[in-house]
N, C-alpha and C positions, 0 to 999 in steps of 0.2 A: 849324481850331480843335478841330472835335468829335473828329477822329480820334486829335489830338496827347492832347487829354482825357483819353482812353479809354486810350490805351497808357500814361499814365502810373497811372493806376486800377491797369491789371492789373499795372504794377510795383510798387505799393504795396501790394495785396492779396497778391500773391506772395512781399513779402519779409517782410510780416506774417505770414502762414502758417508760415514759417520759423522765426519768433520763437518763434511758439507750440508750432509741435513740436519745440523743443528744451527750452524750461521742459518740457512734457510727456515728453519722455524720460527727466526726473528721477523721473519717477513721483510728479508732484507731483495729487495728487487734486482738489484743487480747478482748476487749469491745465486738467488734461484736458477735461473738458466744455464750458469756455471754447473752445477749441480748435477742437472740434468742433462747437460752435453756430458759430466765426467762419466755418469754411468753409463751413456748409450757406447763410449769409445771404451771404455774398460770392458766391456762386454764382449767386444769384438777384437780384443787388443789380448785378453789373457785367456780365453777360451772356457771361460764360465761365465754364467749372468750375472751382473751385478744390477741391482734393482733398487731403482733410486726409494729412498726410504721420507715415505710420505707426511706431512704434518696430518693428523688425525681429523680436524675439521679446518681446513683452509679458509672457509669463510667464517671462523669463529670470530666474533664482534672484538675490537680493544677490550683491554681488562680495564680500561678506568670506566665502563659502564655497571660495572659489580656495586649492586648498593643502590643503584638510582631508584628514585621513588615517585619522582616526577618525569614523564618521558621527555628527554632530548634528544631528537631524529640525530640532530647534527654530529653527536658525541658517537655514533654508528660510520661515520664517514672513514674508510681506509684505503688501501692501494694493495693489490695482490697482483702478482704473477700468475698467467695461465699460458701453455702450449696453446700453440695454434699452427695451421696448416695453412700457406701461403696457394692461391687457387684462381686460376683463370676464370674471367669473369662468365665465358661461354660455357663452362661446365658445372660452375657455381653449385645450381638447385639440383644437379643430380649426385654432385658431391655431397652434399648437407643431405640429401634423401637416404645416401648411402651409410650415411656416417652418424645417423639419427642417434643411437644408442650412445655414441661417443662425444657428442656435442654438448657445450656446456649448457645445461639446465639449470637456472635460475629465474624466479620471477623479475622481469623488467630487464633482463639480460638479453641483448641481442646475440645470434648465433656467428653474425656475420658482421663484420668491422671493416671500416676502411681501411689498405696498406699504407701508411704513410710514404715507407721506402721504395715502393713501386707505383708506377703509372695508374693511371685508371682501370688497367686492363687486369688488377688483380685485387682480390680483395682478401682478407684473414677469416679463415673459421676457426672460428674458438672452441676450444676442447676441455671437455671435462678433466680437470686435472687429477683427478682422484682414479681416475678410469686410464688416460694415458700419461704415461709417464717416460716413453721414448718412442722410437719408430716402432721398437718391436711388440708394442701395446696393442698396435691394431690385429684384431682376429683376422684369419684367413681369407673371408668373405670380405672385410672393409680393405685389406692389402689389394685382394686381385682388383676391386674396384677401383682403388687410387693408381693403380697399374694402368687398367684399360683407358683410363683419363688420362694419362700422362703427367700424375698431379705425383709428385715427389715426396716420399714420406719425410724427410727433413721436417724437423720441427722448429718453430720460429716461436717468438715470446713476444706476449702482449702485456701492460699494466693496465691491468682492468681498475677502476674506480668502482669501489662498492659503496651502498649508502644503506640505510634504514629498510629503503623500498626494496632491496633485493634481497631480504630476510627474510625467512618464513617466522610466524608467530614463536615456534618453541624454541629457536635459534636465537630469537632476543628474551625471550623470559629465561631461558637458561642460563644466557652471560649476566642476567641481571641480578635476578634470584639468591641468595645465598645457597656457596655448593653444599653438597650432600644432602640437599633436600628436596622434598619432591616439588616438580615443577609442572604446573597445570597448562593445557593450551584446548582442552576438552569441554566442550558445552552443549547443551541440548538447544537444539533449534526452534522457535516459535515465532513463525511468518519472521519478521524482522528483527526478532527479539533472540538475544543470545543469553542464556541462564545457565548461571555458574554455582558450583557449590565448592566455595574456597574455603582451606583451612585455615588454622589460626595463625600458623608461619607464614602466610600467603597477605594475610591483613594487611600488613603495612604495605604491599604491593598493590592495593587491591584498584586502584585508580591508572594506575599504569598499565594495569594485565588487562583493565576493560578497554584502553585504548587500543592495545595493542591487538585484540580480539576483533574491537570494531573494524581496525586499519588492514588486518590481514584477511577479512571474509568478506566477499562480495555481499551485497545486500543487508548487510547486519548495519542498523542504526541508532540501535539501543542496548547496551549489556547490564544485566542485572543479577544480583547476588542474592542465595537465600541467606536471611539472617536468623531464621531456627526451622526446626522440626514441624511436619504436616501433623499439628496435634490440635485444632481448632475444630468446631461442631462442622465448617464447612468445608472442611479441607484446603485450601488455599492457605499461603506462606507469607509471611511478611517479606519483603524485599527491599535491598536500595540499587538504586542506579548508579554504577560505578561510570558508564560512559556513555555520549549521546543524548537523542531527546527522549523527553518525559511521556510517551506513547504507549500505551499498554495494550490499546488495541489491537489485537494479532488477527491476522488472517491466514489461515494454513489450508492446503489439500491434502487429505489422506486417504488413499486407496480410491481413488475419484470423487471423493466427497469434501465440498468445501466448509469449512467451519470458521467463524467469527466470532470473538469472546473479549472479554475483558480478563489479561492474564493476571492482573493483581489481584483478580476478587473472583477467581475459579479456579480449579483443579484441570491442568492439562498436562500429558507426559506424551511426547512424540517417541518416545522409546516402545510403547504400547501398540502401534499401528499394527503389527503382525501379529499379536493376539486378538486386536479387535477381529481382524479381519479372519480369523481360525474361526472365531466362533458363530461370524456372520455368515459363514460358508457352510455350516451346521444348520439353517435357518432355511426353510423352505417357502415358495409360493404358497400363501394361504393359511401359514403357521400364526399362530399369535405369540407376542413375547411380552412380558413383565419387566422392565427394566425397573429395577427397585432403587438402584444408586444412578440415575443417569447421565450426570454430569451435564455437559452440552452437547450431549448426543452422540458420542463416537460409536456405540451400537444401535442407539435407537434408529439414528437416520439413516447407515446403511440398510439395517434388517427393513425399514419402511420401503428404500427403494428396490429390495430383494423381492419385493411382496408380499411382506407380512404385515399384519394388523399391530399397532404396537401402542402398549400402556407404559409412559415413562414418567420416571418420578426423581424429584431430587428436591433435599430439604433447602439449599442453598438458594434464596430468593433469584441471585443474579444468574447462578445456571439455570435456573429455571426460566428467566426472560432469555437469555442466548439459547438454550433449549427449542424454544419457539420460535426466536429468529433463525436458527439453523434449520427447523424444520420446512419455514416457508423458503430460506434460501435455497434449498433443495428440493422445492415443491412435492414434499410429502407431507404437508401440513393435513391432507383428509385420511390419511393413515394412522396419525399419529395424534393421541389423546394424552395430554401433559397434565402433570399434578404436582403441587409444593407441597410435602408432606415427611412425617417421619417416617422413615423405610418399615416400620414396622406397622403405621397405621395403615399406608399404603397395602402392606399387605392382608390385613384383617379388614379393609375398607373394600375401597377399589375391586382389590382382585377378587376377594371373598364374593362380591356381587357377579363379577362376570364369570368365575368358575362353573357354577352349575349347568349355563347353557354352554359353555364349551365343552365339558363333560357329556353333556346330552348329546353332541354334535360329533364326537368321539375326534375333537380337534388335536390338532398338534400343538400344543404350548412349551414354551421356554420360558424360564426365569434366568435372569441374568442379574448377580447378585456383585459388582465390582467395588467394595468397598475393603479392602484387604486386610486393613487394622481392626475393622470390627463388622464385617458380614457373617461370619462365621456365628457369632453370637445371636444374630437375628435370626435362625434358621429354626429358633423353638417357637416362631408367631406362626409357624404351619402346622403347629399341633391343633388338633380339632377342627381345621377350618372350615369343614363342610359337613353333613351329616352323611351318613352311609346310607340310609334306605333308599335314597332317592338314585344312587349310584352304581353301579356293579358292571363289572366288566367293561371299565372304560380307559382311555389313553390317558395317563397319569401324565402330569408336568415332567418336565427333565430342567434339572436346575445345576447352574452355573455359576459355584460360590467361589469368590477368591478370599484368601488367605496368605499373610506372612507366617515364616517359621524359622525360629533360628533354631531348631531341633539337628542332630545329627542325623536324623531319619525325617528330614521334610515330610514324603508324603505320610509315611505312617504318623507321623504327628497332626496334620489336617485332618485326616482321616478320623481319629480318635476325636478331635475336637470337634467336627462335624456331628459326629455319631452322639456324642455328648449331648450336644445343645439338640438337635433334633430330637434326642430319646428313643433312637434306636439304630441297633448295630449296621453302618454302611459298609462295615470290612466285609469284601468279594462282592458288595452289589454296585459298586462304584471307579470309577478312572479317575486318576491323579493327572494333570498336565503341569510341567513345570515350564512357567513362564519368564522370568529373569531373576537374575541375583541383582539386588535392588544396595546391600552393602554388606561386606563381611562376615560369613556366617549368618547372613537372613536372606530369604529366597521368597518369591512369591509363587505360591501355587495354585492351581485351580481345580476343584471337585467339582465333578460331574457327576452326576445320580437322578435315576428316576423316585420322585419322592415317594415313599413308599406309601401303602394305603394303610398303615397301623399307625401312622403319621397323621395322615391328612382326614381321615375319616373316625379320628379316636372320639372317643364315647368321655373321657373325663382328660382333659388337656389341663396341663399345669397354669394355675396364673401368671400372667405375662405384663407388666409394668411397661406401659409406652413412655419414651421420652417427651420432652415437653417440645411444642411444634407449633409453626406457625398457623394463621387461620387458614382450615383447609381451602386449596383450589383447583377447580376442576374446568376443564375448557378444553376443546380443541385448538389447535394453533391458529386455524382460521378464524376463529372468533375475536382474535386478540389483533387487531392491524396495526400499531404502532411498534416499529422495531425497537430494540434496546439503544438508546443514544451512547 
């Protein structure tokens, strides 16, 4: 009979705990402490643990914000009930330190508040309601610390006023955007600019999303959204400002190097910082670098700082100006010669002119080709670049060429395409490095190989046509005194 009675008690307590939990889920400030107290008492009386059933996300904003397209911060106000410990002020700091993993952790919410029911000798330490549901929720170390400070483990309850400022960006956006659809709170940071790639279903909420991102990320004063794929001649993209000031002049620091540029008119990807560093670490003092698609200098400038002599080129006049500016900004203008040419013209012009002397000196030469959408197609520009008779047993250039691949075997794909373009089989003579996944089923790869003699000194190169380019410009950075405005 005793076992039957205990079984009935268990069923009763479990049923009641669910009833209390369902009431608590409605955010009733009175029922919440009753539910927690019931579970604590039930555990002591029934010889089995009755765990409080916590709401999945106690901080979830009110349902009324769903579908909001213009940000109304007042609509996010609500009151919730959280557990707390009553702690004497004399041991307050020690208790807070001992319970740092169990105290409440929310933006703008203090962990310690005034105790309205006691004298000024006590404070309430607010606890994380998802970690602390009963006095038994404290781990052994925390419980021992409370005993050592003579602080009772009895839980008290505090009505906490939540506002928009206490929520994280993802919590706001998850509450506002339609249920079942992807919610984005991610972005690329370029100085003070947050760059987003919103999907179609997010566009009706784009201005609200921009405002939330700016509010929740310190230092962000402008949020932009890319409006089309990078497919222009100059690799920049059209964008719209979602929130903040219209200031596109960004200043960023990458691997100890400072860059400035107009983000709306040049290409910059903060996700490539590791790749920039990886390649630059392969370049030694005294080496020579030809950067065919240099942009604003993420390879050229650090390579020059490492002691290399750099020939840097970019077709985009804006990139060319900011490249020069960044060389001077980082005090490497004497090591960098800049060009505003089509990549093929740069290879068959300035590079071709410099190579005989470099080969004669047996110099170490690197060619960087970071235009992944097209760079592999430019490899044919190396065919027959030099005459064989004057150069034998020389140190041949190392090429670092980037490409995108949607193939199931991206390594094999980029090697085959590079081999086809250069007119020589590179299988077994190159290495392939995975850079990053840029989209579903689309990878960015880097093929590294020594330029074969059979290509560089080919006696019958295939005819290659150059694309249209602006009037050739060549000058050292130090010759241009005016920085871009």
